[in-house]
N, C-alpha and C positions, 0 to 999 in steps of 0.2 A: 349187408349188414345190421346191426340193431342197435348202436352205439349212436346217439346227435354226434353226428360232426357239421351241419348242417349252419350258418349264420341267418339267423333272422334279420328282418327291416327295418324292424327298431336300431339294431346293431353297425347293422349295413350303415345312418346316418351317421354314427362317429365316429368312422373312417377318414383317419389323415389322409389328403386330396394331396398333400405333396409326398404320402410313399407308392410308391411304385407300385401297380398291382400284384405280381409276388409276390413280395415281403409283406403286402394285407394278408395272401392265402396264409404265408408260412407260418407269420405270427399267431394268425388264427388257430393253423394243427398244431400249433407248437404249445402255445398256451391249454388245447385238449390235453395232450401227450402230456404235458407236467402235470393238470390236475389230475389224473389219471381218469378221466373219463375215456379218452381214447388209452384201453389194456393195452399192453405188451403179447408183443404177437398179433394184436389182431389187425385186422384188413383194412385198407383203404378204400375207400369208392375208387372208380376207376377217373383215370383221365378226359374223360368226359363228360358222367356222374357231374364231376364237381368242377369241371369250365362252367357247364349248363345252374349250376347252381350258384355260385358267383356270377355268369355274367361276361366267362372270359374266352379268350383262346386256350388250344389245347397247347401252344405253346407255351402260352404265359403262367400254365397250372403244373409244363414237368417244367421251370423256372423256380417257380414255389417247391417243388420235391426234390429237385438236387443241391435246391438248396439246405433243403430239410437233409436230406442224404447224407452229404457233406457234414453238417454237424453231429452225423451219429446219432441220429433221431430216429429215422427213418432206416431201410433198407429194401430191396429187390429185388422178387426172386424174378427169373425165367420163366417166360409164361406163366406167372401165377401171380404179378401184378406188385404192391408197395405193402407194405409190413410193420409196424410199428416195434422200432429195438426194445427187445429185454435190455434189464437192469448191469450197467457193464460187469465186470468180472476181476475183483483185488487181484492184484498185482503187483508183489513185492519182487522183483528180481534177485534182491540178496538173498532171499529166504529162500532153503533146502525145501522145497517144497515139489512135488509132479505134478501137472494139468489135472491128473488124477484126484491126486491129497488139497488141491488149491480147491478145484469144483467141488468137491463134496463138505469141506468145511465153511465152505459158503449157502448151505444147501441147495444148490444145485446139482442137477445127473447131468455126469458125464459120459462119455459111449467114445468108442472107435470104429471106423472100419480099415479091413487091410487093402492097399488097392495092388500092392506090388511085395515079394520081396523075394528078391535072388543074390547070389553070389557074383561078384564082377571082380576082375584082376582090378587091384587100384591104380587109379592113373594118377598126373601128379598135382593135380589135382585134392586125390584124397593125401599122396607122402606129407602136400603141406598140412591140411588141418587133422589129419590124424597122427601123422607122426611116423608109418608106415614106410617098409621098402616098395618101392616100383614091381609092379604085380605081383602084389604078395596080395591075399584072397580079402575080400573085404564087403558085406551082407549093407545092403542097399534097402530097407525097407522105406513105404509108401503108405502111409496116414490118413484118412480125411477124421479129423476129432471133434465131437458133435458138444452142444451144450444144451438139455432140456430141448431132445431133438433137432434141434439146428444146427447144421456145419460152419461151423466158425475158424478152420483151419487146416491147411495142409501141410503133413507135414514129411520131410526126407531127412528118415536116421541114417547116418552113416556108421558103421562099426568095425572093430577089427576085430576080425574074424577069430586070429588066433587067439583071442580071449576069451572068447563065445561060442565050441565048437557045438553044434546043430541047435543054434538057437534059431532058426529056423522051424524048428518041426516044435516049436511052444506055440502057444494060443498068443499068437503076435499084437491081436484086441488089445492085451492088459496093458499094466503100464510096467512100459521099458523096464524104468528101475528096480520093480516089484523082481521083476527076472530076474534083472543082472545079481539082485541080493540072493536071490531065495535060493537060485540054482550054481549061480559060479562064482559067487563068497566076494563078491565085486561091490565096496560102497561108494559112492559118494560123496567126495569129501572138499573137491569143488569147481566152481562151474565159470565159466567167463564168455558174457553176455554183449555181443552186439545187438542194433538195433535201427531200423532208421525206417521213412515212410519210402512207401515205393505204389504199383503196383502191380495187378496181378495178369499174369501173361493167359492164354488162352486155354491151358492144360489146368493150372489152377482154379481157375475162373470156372472151369465147366464143372471140377470138382465137389466146387460150392456151390452151385443152379447160380452163377450171378455174370453181371456180363464183363468181358474180358475191358479193362482198362478200371475195373472199379477200387480203387482207393484199399491199401494193406498197407497194413503194417509185418516188415522181414526180423523175424530172430533168430538169430545165430546163436548157437549156444555150446560150448566145447567143455565136456565134462571130462575132469578128473578124479582119478579112482585114490585110494587112498594110499596107493604107494607112489602117488603123485605123477602117473601115466594116464596120456588118456586113452581115455575106452570111448570115446560116442563124439563123432558131431552132427548136430541135431541143428538143421534149417527149417524153421514153421512162418508160414505166409499165412497171417490174420486177415481174418473182416475188418477194416478200420474201425467198430465200433460195438466192437465187443472187451477193449482192454480197459479199465482203468490203472494207472500205474504210480502207482506210492513206495515212496524210501524212507524210512524214519531213518534220522539222520543222529548223531549221537554226538554232543558238543562237549567240548574239555570239561567241563564240569558236572558231566554226569547226567545234565538234563537233556532230557530228549525234542526233538524240532520236524516237523514234516515237511519232509520236500516242495511237498506241493503248498508250501506254506507264501 
């Protein structure tokens, strides 16, 4: 690693002795990240190297790294180490933008990888969320979606097969909204979105190359077409450090307020 991350003996003298060691290390790396000294996606030194440089145990180093991870400043990849998190993707759940459109609009590079695609018979769960009858055909598509070559979410798409015959023959690494509009004349008119914090189960963690139990944001999106019918139910499992959720709220006098004020 060529970037300067170490602490000088002079700076060490000004540490507040009342602050636990792991928070001193956390504060040191956080300040370097915020100042841009440690660039996004750059790799942090190993736990052993950090421990030796700061004169602390490996357990204390891990406490600091876990704290930085919880704050969304760094992330860990299996067998590869810790990395500085890139800037978050701004996300307005009220905007009618696809994942691809939103990423491109912010100068990011989106991509998708199809994990599986199949036609299944609707379960009671599918009936509830898609409004189809029991045992009717449903398309289930699983994808990993990336931003700037970093896998950031696992997606499960459930679609009413009657509305989009032959869908599984399409290039499914493209925007689903674009495929539905161009081939099937289905326009998205409304989405209902549910969000809650969760943790990644083993299958989703493996797809993102992170540890099982890594914090995650679960987003469930019900998509309605121009006739008010449900056409798609989308489950997304995001790495927790990726999204910056913002919503514009229009007040009664016509002014605009931000939901994060």
